[in-house]
C-alpha positions in Angstrom: 3.5 18.6 7.5 6.5 16.2 7.6 8.9 19.0 8.6 6.5 20.3 11.3 6.2 16.8 12.8 9.9 16.3 12.8 10.5 19.6 14.5 7.9 18.8 17.1 9.6 15.5 17.9 13.0 17.1 18.1 11.7 19.4 20.8 10.6 16.5 23.0 12.6 14.7 25.8 13.5 11.1 25.4 11.0 9.8 28.0 8.3 11.8 26.3 9.2 10.3 23.0 8.9 6.8 24.5 5.4 7.8 25.8 4.4 9.1 22.4 5.5 5.9 20.7 3.6 3.8 23.2 0.4 5.8 22.9 0.4 5.8 19.1 1.3 2.1 18.8 -1.8 1.5 20.9 -4.0 3.9 18.8 -2.6 2.4 15.6 -3.5 -1.1 16.8 -6.9 -0.1 18.0 -7.6 1.8 14.7 -6.5 -1.2 12.6 -8.7 -3.5 14.7 -11.7 -1.3 14.3 -11.0 -0.9 10.5 -11.0 -4.7 10.0 -14.1 -5.2 12.0 -16.1 -2.5 10.2 -14.8 -3.6 6.8 -16.0 -7.1 7.5 -19.3 -5.8 8.8 -19.7 -3.7 5.6 -18.9 -6.8 3.5 -21.6 -8.8 5.2 -24.2 -6.0 4.9 -23.5 -5.4 1.2 -23.0 -9.0 0.4 -19.7 -8.2 -1.2 -16.6 -10.4 -1.0 -14.2 -9.2 1.6 -11.3 -9.1 -0.9 -13.2 -6.4 -2.9 -13.8 -4.3 0.2 -10.1 -4.6 0.9 -9.2 -3.7 -2.7 -11.3 -0.6 -2.7 -12.4 1.2 0.5 -9.7 -0.2 2.8 -6.8 0.2 0.2 -7.9 3.8 -0.6 -7.7 4.7 3.0 -4.4 3.0 3.8 -2.8 4.4 0.6 -3.5 8.1 1.7 -0.1 8.4 3.4 1.8 7.4 0.2 -0.4 9.8 -1.8 0.2 12.8 0.5 3.9 12.2 0.7 4.4 11.9 -3.0 2.2 14.9 -3.9 3.9 17.2 -1.4 7.3 15.9 -2.5 6.5 16.7 -6.1 5.1 20.1 -5.3 8.2 20.9 -3.2 10.5 20.1 -6.1 11.5 16.5 -5.3 9.8 14.5 -8.1 12.3 11.6 -7.8 11.2 11.0 -4.2 7.6 11.1 -5.3 8.0 8.3 -7.8 10.4 6.4 -5.6 7.8 6.4 -2.8 5.2 4.8 -5.0 7.5 2.2 -6.4 9.1 1.4 -3.0 5.7 1.0 -1.4 4.7 -1.6 -4.0 7.9 -3.6 -3.3 7.3 -3.3 0.4 3.5 -4.1 0.3 3.9 -7.1 -1.9 7.2 -8.5 -0.5 7.3 -7.6 3.1 3.7 -7.1 4.2 2.0 -9.9 2.0 5.0 -12.2 2.8 4.5 -11.6 6.6 0.8 -12.1 6.3 1.1 -15.3 4.4 3.8 -16.7 6.8 1.5 -15.8 9.7 -1.4 -17.7 8.2 -2.0 -19.1 4.7 -4.3 -16.7 2.8 -7.5 -18.0 1.3 -7.9 -17.4 -2.4 -11.0 -16.6 -4.4 -9.3 -17.5 -7.7 -11.8 -15.6 -9.9 -11.5 -12.3 -8.0 -7.8 -12.6 -7.2 -6.9 -13.4 -10.8 -9.0 -10.5 -12.1 -7.6 -7.9 -9.7 -4.1 -9.4 -9.9 -3.8 -9.0 -13.6 -4.8 -5.3 -13.2 -2.1 -5.1 -10.5 0.6 -6.5 -12.8 -0.6 -4.5 -15.8 -0.5 -1.3 -13.9 3.1 -2.0 -12.9 4.1 -2.7 -16.5 2.2 0.4 -17.6 4.2 2.6 -15.1 7.5 1.4 -16.5 6.4 1.8 -20.1 5.1 5.3 -19.4 8.5 6.4 -17.9 10.7 5.2 -20.8 12.2 8.1 -22.8 11.2 6.9 -26.3 13.1 9.8 -28.0 16.4 8.5 -26.6 16.0 4.8 -25.9 19.8 4.2 -26.0 20.2 6.5 -23.0 17.5 5.0 -20.8 20.0 3.2 -18.5 22.5 6.1 -18.4 20.2 9.2 -18.2 16.9 7.8 -17.1 13.4 9.0 -18.0 10.3 10.1 -16.2 6.5 10.1 -15.9 5.1 13.0 -17.9 2.4 15.3 -16.5 -0.1 14.2 -19.1 0.4 10.6 -18.1 -0.5 11.6 -14.6 -3.9 12.7 -15.8 -4.2 9.4 -17.8 -3.5 7.4 -14.7 -6.2 9.4 -12.8 -8.7 8.6 -15.5 -7.7 4.9 -15.3 -8.1 5.1 -11.6 -11.7 6.3 -12.0 -12.2 3.5 -14.6 -10.7 0.9 -12.2 -13.1 2.0 -9.4 -16.1 2.0 -11.7 -15.2 -1.4 -13.1 -14.7 -2.9 -9.7 -18.0 -1.6 -8.5 -19.6 -3.1 -11.6 -18.0 -6.4 -10.8 -19.3 -6.2 -7.3 -22.8 -6.7 -8.7 -21.8 -10.0 -10.2 -19.9 -11.2 -7.2 -22.5 -10.7 -4.5 -23.7 -14.2 -5.0 -20.3 -15.5 -3.9 -20.9 -14.5 -0.2 -23.5 -16.1 2.0 -24.8 -13.5 4.4 -25.2 -16.0 7.3 -24.1 -13.6 10.0 -26.9 -11.9 11.9 -25.4 -8.5 10.9 -26.5 -9.2 7.4 -30.1 -8.8 8.4 -29.6 -5.6 10.4 -31.6 -2.4 9.8 -30.3 -0.6 6.7 -30.2 2.6 8.7 -27.2 1.2 10.5 -25.2 1.4 7.2 -24.4 5.1 7.8 -23.1 4.2 11.3 -20.8 1.5 9.8 -19.5 3.8 7.1 -18.7 6.5 9.7 -16.9 4.0 11.9 -14.9 2.8 8.9 -13.9 6.3 7.9 -13.0 7.2 11.6 -10.9 4.0 11.9 -9.0 4.9 8.6 -8.3 8.4 10.0 -7.0 6.9 13.3 -4.7 4.5 11.4 -3.3 7.2 9.0 -2.8 9.9 11.7 -1.2 7.4 14.1 1.2 6.2 11.4 2.2 9.8 10.5 3.0 10.7 14.1 4.6 7.4 15.0 7.3 7.3 12.3 9.0 10.6 13.1 8.8 9.8 16.8 10.6 6.5 16.3 13.1 8.1 13.9 14.0 10.8 16.4 14.2 8.3 19.2 16.6 6.2 17.1 18.8 9.2 16.5 18.9 10.0 20.2 19.9 6.4 20.9 22.7 6.7 18.3 21.3 4.2 15.8 23.2 4.6 12.5 21.4 6.6 9.7 21.8 3.6 7.3 19.8 1.4 9.7 17.1 4.1 10.1 16.8 4.5 6.4 16.7 0.8 5.7 13.9 0.1 8.2 11.8 3.1 9.3 11.9 5.3 6.3 11.7 2.4 3.8 8.3 1.2 5.0 7.0 4.2 7.0 4.2 5.1 4.6 3.3 1.4 4.3 2.7 1.1 8.0 -1.2 1.4 7.6 -1.2 -1.6 5.2 1.2 -3.6 7.5 -0.9 -3.2 10.6 -4.2 -3.6 8.8 -3.1 -6.7 7.0 -1.6 -8.4 10.1 -4.7 -7.5 12.1 -7.0 -9.0 9.4 -5.0 -12.2 9.2 -4.9 -12.7 13.0 -8.7 -12.2 13.0 -9.2 -14.8 10.3 -10.0 -12.4 7.5 -7.1 -13.2 5.1 -9.2 -12.3 2.0 -9.3 -8.7 3.4 -5.5 -8.6 3.7 -5.0 -9.9 0.2 -7.5 -7.4 -1.3 -5.8 -4.6 0.7 -2.4 -5.3 -0.8 -3.5 -5.8 -4.4 -5.6 -2.7 -4.2 -2.8 -0.7 -2.6 -0.4 -1.7 -5.4 -2.9 -0.6 -8.1 -3.5 2.7 -6.2 0.2 3.4 -5.7 0.5 3.6 -9.4 -2.8 5.1 -10.6 -3.5 7.3 -7.5 -0.1 8.0 -5.9 2.1 8.3 -9.0 -0.8 9.7 -11.0 -1.7 12.5 -8.7 1.9 13.5 -8.0 2.7 13.6 -11.7 -0.5 15.5 -12.5 0.4 18.4 -10.1 3.9 18.7 -11.4 4.5 20.6 -14.7 7.6 18.6 -15.6 6.2 15.3 -14.4 8.0 12.9 -12.1 11.7 12.2 -12.6 12.9 8.6 -13.0 16.8 8.6 -12.8 18.9 5.8 -14.2 18.8 3.7 -11.1 15.0 3.3 -11.5 15.6 1.4 -14.8 18.7 -0.3 -13.5 17.2 -1.6 -10.3 13.9 -0.2 -8.9 11.6 -1.0 -11.9 13.1 -4.5 -12.4 12.7 -5.2 -8.7 9.1 -4.1 -8.7 8.3 -6.1 -11.8 10.0 -9.2 -10.4 8.1 -9.2 -7.2 4.8 -8.6 -9.0 5.5 -11.4 -11.5 6.5 -13.8 -8.7 3.2 -12.9 -6.8 1.3 -13.6 -10.1 3.0 -16.9 -10.5 2.3 -17.8 -6.9 -1.4 -17.1 -7.4 -1.4 -19.2 -10.7 0.2 -22.2 -9.1 -1.8 -22.1 -5.8 -5.1 -23.8 -5.3 -7.4 -22.5 -2.6 -4.7 -20.9 -0.4 -1.5 -18.9 -0.7 0.9 -21.1 1.3 3.5 -20.3 4.0 6.5 -21.4 1.8 5.4 -18.8 -0.8 5.3 -16.2 2.0 8.9 -17.0 2.8 9.8 -16.6 -0.9 8.2 -13.1 -1.0 10.1 -12.1 2.2 13.3 -13.5 0.7 12.9 -11.3 -2.4 12.1 -8.2 -0.3 15.2 -8.8 1.9 17.4 -9.3 -1.3 16.0 -6.1 -2.9 16.6 -4.1 0.3 20.2 -5.4 0.7 21.0 -4.9 -2.9 19.6 -1.3 -2.8 22.3 -0.4 -0.3 25.1 -2.3 -2.0 
């Protein structure tokens, strides 16, 4: 799919590429706008906190690009890219996207739910690192690397099912935390199917727009003689995280910061259990984790997850703008160091 899109963009003229970019930026923005509105409507109708809608339905939808990229990379014989995509997306989601969202507007915190989901987020990150360690040759971890075995991919998928089940179970105990005071909360239940269809349609728009937009922008950058290093550091690095980026920023500007927070926490969990898990499960030899994963990528991922956890711990009712700048600073440092 990626190769086909790239070939299609290479065949277009520069003016047409600009037109494609403009069209799909518009559809991406409209899709994200619709996604946020329908997710909020669903939250009101079900009486479920918006952060949980963001951590489940919305994050599953926006994580689909990462899952498809990693699974196809693993099947086509590039398991390093498959695992790197999952780890890189966590760093991008938590550092860049959550940092930008927090700087744009301090994010409200439901400490009970954020702590509960946040500990799962950090635990999943630690589990990924532990699962990749080559226990038979620990002294060679930093020189030869390790990998995520195929059987652990199936374990992660089982844990994914358990996470979704547990979250749905918690929903029953959290419904009392939302006051359904919007008129939509009393609408005819028959409209639920309409809302779910709209939600699914908006996710499809966001995902497809993102998948088309990135190769179009990459090809335009090449035509304009932008250096490959700049393209890699910007477009490729967060291309698959674009749905989370647009959805979160749209949610924040509309005053639904809880949805943005839930989307990022849920996306991080799913990047490990769903993205890395499914890619490893379909690969006989599992996913490769070369030495630089243990030397740099895994530590960077854990640092940014731990800093986020500390930020939640020391915050009161909101995640403040200064903390958003800290997350952005860490992301910038990681990005610069990865090229040094």
